[in-house]
C-alpha positions in Angstrom: -18.7 61.6 -0.2 -17.1 58.5 1.2 -16.9 55.9 -1.0 -16.3 52.4 0.7 -14.9 49.3 -1.4 -15.3 45.9 -1.4 -14.0 44.9 1.7 -15.9 47.4 4.7 -15.7 44.6 7.3 -12.3 45.2 7.6 -11.3 42.0 6.9 -7.8 41.4 5.1 -8.3 39.3 2.1 -4.3 38.1 2.2 -3.9 37.5 5.4 -4.0 33.6 5.3 -6.7 33.4 9.2 -4.4 31.1 11.7 -5.2 28.5 13.8 -7.9 27.1 11.7 -8.6 23.2 11.9 -7.2 22.7 7.9 -3.9 24.3 8.9 -3.5 22.0 11.4 -4.6 19.1 9.2 -1.4 19.9 6.8 0.9 20.3 8.9 0.7 16.8 10.3 0.4 15.5 6.0 3.3 14.5 4.9 4.9 13.6 1.5 4.6 10.0 0.4 5.5 8.0 -2.4 4.6 3.9 -3.0 5.9 2.2 -5.6 3.5 -0.7 -6.8 4.6 -4.1 -7.3 5.0 -3.7 -10.8 7.7 -0.8 -11.1 9.3 -3.2 -8.7 9.6 -6.1 -11.0 10.5 -3.8 -13.7 13.9 -2.8 -11.8 14.5 -6.5 -11.1 14.4 -7.4 -14.3 16.1 -4.5 -16.2 19.1 -5.2 -13.7 22.2 -7.0 -15.9 22.1 -11.0 -15.2 26.1 -12.0 -14.1 26.0 -13.9 -17.7 24.9 -10.7 -19.6 27.6 -9.0 -17.7 30.7 -10.3 -18.3 29.8 -10.3 -21.8 29.2 -6.6 -22.0 32.7 -6.2 -19.9 34.5 -8.2 -22.6 33.1 -6.3 -25.2 34.1 -2.9 -22.8 38.1 -4.6 -22.6 38.2 -5.2 -26.4 36.9 -1.3 -27.2 39.2 0.2 -25.3 42.3 -2.0 -26.3 41.5 -1.3 -29.4 41.3 -4.9 -30.5 37.0 -4.7 -31.5 36.2 -5.4 -34.7 33.1 -4.6 -36.6 32.0 -6.4 -39.1 29.6 -4.4 -42.2 27.9 -7.1 -43.2 27.0 -8.8 -40.9 25.8 -4.9 -39.4 24.6 -4.2 -42.8 22.6 -7.5 -43.4 20.8 -7.0 -39.9 19.4 -3.6 -40.8 17.9 -4.9 -43.9 16.3 -7.6 -42.1 14.9 -5.3 -39.9 13.8 -2.5 -42.4 12.3 -5.3 -44.7 10.6 -7.3 -41.9 8.5 -3.3 -40.9 6.7 -3.6 -44.1 
């Protein structure tokens, strides 16, 4: 007694058909990235202005030279104001 399975028409389901219209379309398609105008605008805003960059460079120079001093009272006051405003 011979038992034929589901694939009795001698078609291999694991072999991809060659020359179909779908494979031709896939070969022509390429990945594309589009950046929205809003995202471009955010990128421009996030860049430091010259004035801000100058201030950052001054602070970095002070830190590197060991001359940067932090006023603990001012820091504590800012923390207090921040957390008090969130209640």
